[in-house]
N, C-alpha and C positions, 0 to 999 in steps of 0.2 A: 628553401630555407636552410640557413647556417645551423650547424650542430650545436654552437654555444646558445640558439634561441629557443633550441627544444625543449629543455627543462622550463624554461620561463613559461612556455605556451602551455606544456602539462599541468603546471602550477596553476595557471590561470584557469584552465578547464576545470580542474578539480575542484577550486574553490567555487567556481562558477556554478558547477553540479550542488555542492553543499549549501551555496546562498539559495539556488532556486528551491531547494529541498526545504527551506526553512517557511514557517508559516509566515503569512504578512504581518501579524503582531509582532513576531519575533524580528522580522526584517526591520519594521519601523522601530522597535526598541533599540536596535544595534544602529541602525542609521541615524534615527532622529537622536539617541544619545550622544553620538560622535558629533552631530551637527549642533546640538544644544550646548556641549561640552565647548566647542570651539567658541560657540556665542558667547558663552558664559565667560570663558576666559578673555575675549576680546573686552567684552562689558566691563569684567571685573578690572582687568587692568587700567582700562580707561576711567572708570569710576574711582578706584583707589587713587589713580594719578591725580584726578581732580581734588579729592578729598584730601591727599597729601600738600598738594600745592595752597590749596586754601587755607589748611590749618598752618602750614609753614608760614604762609605770607601774614594771615591774620597775627599769629604769635609774633612774627618779626616787626609787625606794623605798630603793634602795641610795646613792644620793648625799644623800637627805635625812638617812638615818642618818649617814652619815660628817660631813655638815655639822652636824647636829644634837650630835654627840657631841663637835664642835669650840667649837661657839657657846655652848650650853646653860650650861658652867660660868662662862661670862663675864657671864652675864645677872644681874640682881638679881632680887628679888621683884617682879614686875611687877603683883601684885595690890595692892601697898602703893605702888610707885613709878609713877606714871604717865608719867614722862619717865626719859630716861637720862642719867646724868650723864657729865661730860668724861672720867673716867678710864674709865668704860665704853666710851666712843666711841672713845677712843684705842685700849684693848685691841682692841676690834674691828676698827678700823684697822689695827692691826699685823698681827692674825691674817688679815684677809682680803685684805691686800695684799702679803703675801710667801709664799714656800713653794709647794708642789703646789697647794695650795688656792686660793692668789692667781691662779695660772695657769688655773685651770680655770673660776673664777668671773668673768663679765664684769660682774656687778652684784647688789647683795644691798640689800634692804629687809626692815624689820622693822614689822609691822604692829599696831596698836592695834585692839581690836574696832570701833571707831567709825569707821576709816577712816583714823586719822591714822597718818602714817609715824614712828616713834620713831627708825630709823636707817636710812641710805642710804649706800652707796658714793658716791653724788653727793651731797653735804651739801647743795646746794641744795635737794632734796627734803624734807629733815628738818623734820618740823613741818607740813607741808602735810596738808591732809585731802581724800580723794577718796572719792566715793560707793562703798561696798562692792562689788566685782564679784561674780559668780556663784562663781566659782572660790574668792575670799576667805571668802565665807559657808561655802561647803562645807570649807575647811581648819579654819575655826574650830567646825565641829561636828565635828572631829576625822579628817577623811580628809586624805591624803596626794593632791593634784592636781597633774598634770603635763600639760603640752602642748608640742608641737613646732613651732617657728616661726610661732605663732599670737599676734602681738604687735597687739593691738587694743584695749588698755588706755589710757586717759587718762594714766597714770604710764609708759607703755611708749616715750615718744618717742626716748629715747637709744638703746634697744636696737634700734627700728625703722630708725634711720639707719645703724646699724653695719653692715648687710648680712652680719652673721655667722649660721651656722647655730646657734640657740639653744634649749636645753630649758628651759623655765619650769617650776619646781617650786614649788608651796606647801606649806609643812611646819607642821604646828601645833605650837607650844612650849608644852610641858605643865608644869605645877607639880609637881614631883618627890614630894611627899608625898601630894597629892591627885588627881594624874592630870588636873585640869582644865587645858582649853586656856585660856591667859591672853594668848598673842600668836601671830602666824603670821610665819615667816620666807619670803620670797620672795626667790630667786635664781635667777639665769639662768646656765647651764653652756654653755660653749662646747663643741659637740658635732660636731666634724669627723668623727670615729671613729663616733660613734652613727649620724650621717646615712647613711655608706656602710655601716654594718651594718643599718640600719633599710632602706635602699634594696635591699642584697643579699637581706634576708629576705623584702621585699615581691615582688622580682623571681623568686626561689625558689618561693614560693607562687604567682604567676601560672604560672610553668612549669609546675609540678605540676599545677594546675588545668586549663590548657590542653591538656597532655599527656593528662590522664585523659580530657578531654572529647573530645579527637581519638582516642584510642584507642577510647572507647565509640562513636563515630561510625564508625570504620573497621569495629568489629566487627559493630554492628548493620546498615551498610551491606552488608557481605559476606553478612551472613544474608538481608538482604532482595534483593540482587541475586541470590543464588543461588535465591531463591523465585521472584523475577521472573522468572529464566532458564527456571526450570521451567513457570511460568505461560506465559510467551512460546512455550515448546516445544510445551506441551500446546495452547496456543492455535492454533498453526500446525497442528498435527495435528488438531484439530477443525475449523478452516477447511479443510484439504484432505478431511477427511471431509464436511464439509458440501458443498462444490464436487461432490465424487463423487456423494454423495446428489442435488443438485439435478440434475447430469447424467443420473443413473440415472432421477429423475422426468421429464426432460424426453424421455429416450428411452422410458421406459414410455408416456409421454403420446402420443409419435409413433405407436409400437407400437399403442397401443390404438385410435388414429385408423385405422392402416393396417389393422387387424383388422376394424374396423367397416366401413370401405370394402371390404375383402375380404369380408366376409360378405355385405353388401348385393349387392357384384356377382356372388359366388357364389350368392345366392338367384336372381338374374337368369338366370345361365348354366345352372343347374340346371332352370330352366323351359326354357330353348331347348334343353337336352339331351332334356328329356322331348318336347318338340316334334320335335327330329330323330329320336328313337326312333319316336315315333308316325308320323311321315312314313315311316321306313324301312319299319315294318311295313305300313302301308297301301300304300306305293308298290310294296313287294315282296312277301312272303309272303299278304298279303290279297288281291292282284290273282291270284296264283297259285291260292288256294283257289276264289276266285270263279269263275275261269276251269274249275277242275275240278268245281265245282258246275253250272256251266252244261252241261258235257259229260255230267254224269250224267243229265240231263234231255233229252239229244239223242234224235233220232228213230231213231238207228241204235240205241241201247241199248233205248228203249220202244216203237219199231214193230216190226211183225211181218214186214215184208218185208226186213229187214236180214239180209244173211248172216252166219253165224259169224266168218268172217275180219274182216269189217268191225268186228263187236261187240268182238273180240279186240283188234284195232288201237287201238278208241276206249278200251277198258280200260286197255290199254298206255299210251296217251297221257294217261290221268286219273291213272294210277298215276306215271308220270314228273312230271306237273305237282305232284302232292303232295309228291314227293321232293324237287323243287326248292325248294319251300316251306318243308319242314322242314329243308333244308341251310341256307336263307337264315336262318332262326329260330336254328339253331345257331349261324350266326356272328355274329349279334346278340347272342346270349346270351354267346357266348365273349368278345366285345369289352367286356362289362358285369361278367362274374364274373371274379374273381381267384383265382389259383391259392392255396394256402396258404403265404404268405410271411411270416407275423407272426414265425414260429421261425426262419427262414433268415437266413444273414448275408447281408451287402451285396453280396459277391463272388458268391454263388449266386443271388441274384437278378438280378444283372447277367447271368450265363450262363444262366439260365432265359429271360428276356426275350428275348436275342438267339437263342437257339435256336429259341424260337417264332416268331420273325420270319423265320429262315432257312427253317425248315419249312414255313411257311405261303405265303412268298413265293417260295421257290425261288432266293434271292439270298443272297450272303455278306456276313458283319460282321466286322470285325477289332476284336476286344475286347481292351483293354489296362488291366490292373490295376497300380497302382504301389504296391508295399509292401502292409503290413498294415492293411486297412480298419477303420474303428472301428465299435462296435455301436451302432444306432439303436433308437429306438422304431418301435412299428407305424406310427403315421402317417406319420413320415419314410420307412419303407422302402414303404410304398404309394405316397407321393408319388414316390419315385425309379423304381418300376416303371413307375407312369403314365408319367412324364415321358420315359423310354427308350422305352416303347411308342408314345407319341404322335411323338416324335422320329423314331423308324425309319419309322414309317407315312408321315411326311411325306417322308422321304427317298426311299421306293418310290415314292410317288405324283408328287412334285413333281421329284426328282432321278433317277427311273428306277432306283434303287437302286444308283447308282455311288458307288463309294469309300466306302461307310457304314462307320462306325467309331464306337466307344464307348469313352471313356476315363474311368477313375476314379481318384482319388488324394487323399490327406490330408496336409495340410502347416500347420503353424501353428495348430492346434487347429480347422481347416476342411477339411471334405470337399467337393470340387468333383466334378462327373460331367458328361461332355460328349459330345453326339452331334452327329456332321457328317457330310457326305457332299460329293462333288464334281460335283452336278449345277448346272443353270443358276440355281438360287435360286428365290426368288419376289419377284414385284413389291409394290410398296405397296399395291396394289388388294385384294391377299389375305394381307399381312402379318399374322400373327398371326389366324388364324381361330379357329373357336369352341374347337377342341382346346388350341392353344397360350395362349388367353386365359383358359381355364378352369386350364390348368396354371401360368400365372402367378399366377392368384388363390391356387391351391393352395399352392404354393411360398411365397409372401409371407405367407400367413395363419401359417406355423409358423416365421415370423422368417427366412426364406432369401432369396437373391437370385436373380434370373432375368435373363439376358442372351440377346439372338439378334441374329445377324449374318448377313446373306445377300447374296449378290452373284453375279457371273457365275461366280467360281471355287468357289462352293459356298454351303453353309449350315452354320452353325456355332451350336448351342443348348446353354447352359452354366447349371448350377445349382450354388449355393454354400451350404452348411449349416454353421452354428457347431456344433461337436462338443460344446463346454463346455456349450451351453442344452441339449443333447439328453441329457447324462449324467444 
């Protein structure tokens, strides 16, 4: 691209950006305004031209008829006489120099076909020959020709210097019996009133054309502005919906990532759970069963020298060991198997888990339910049960069961459940152990929030679930 073209290109780009930045209504007003202005000028000039020609022609025809009725009787047979005699000239002088006709006519000329002036009010022009003008030739063809203030002929010097508004009329003079044009009378009418009338007619026509154009522009602009307003309003709504959709897409992407992370962590935690269960079974019931098996093979039972009392005592010890093993197995199973909570209400679930904890630990739990709690799905109910169960277990283990409390309430479309105690809290070394970490993953995987606060004044665990998403 040449360097001289770069400013032009930049100018076009700048105005293109500015133009595209305008509203549709304003673009239409600007573009439509210029378009209608161009149409108005074309139509206005055409209409005023037609009006001007019509007014000039009608006025000229009337004047020509009047002048012809006065002059024609004075003229001889111009087919036989190529010049006018003095009597005719004198009669024309008298007719054209007095009365109403004399006041209206500034000058008068009688032309022969070859361009010779047979008669003129200015006697110096009589007998002179000029090249026939276009208007003169048209008049000899039988047409009445008129022009207003257009004095450009060689013979128009006197009229040009006068400075008066003059209506120039070429009127064919016809032979009475044949109708043949034998001469042309050219006269100039003083047209002060005609000029004012013509100006008024032209002004009126321009006002009408301009008014019609303005009315059309206002009407179309009103329609376009109404449509533009509707488009802008719909565009705003659409942009708002697009923004909401983008926000939802971002939230869904974040939730998907959270679910993916929670799923990966849940897999690892499940493995850790299995390991803990295996360790509990190995270290507890398995050891007791192994001990019982060893006692079965003891010499007291298999030997012949043992007394019956020793054997009974050994059997009693084996039975007690097996009972302890069964009790530990049942305790482990009770921690894994849930009661039937899918069909229970949230309030009933909270009462169930607190009653079980009080029965199992012999401690008291303060339960506070605020208002009507919403109905949730099975996964949310299980999560709440496990959360309260693990929270109370931590309160019993770490807080010695002091000040145990469970609170639940619904507000603003969110359900919150809180488990707290007034124990010494847990330090950073054991903050969020295996149970709490698993609960956090479970709660966040269903879109909830999990908060943990622990200090010398006690521990507070809170979960928040969005009820709208669960309905």
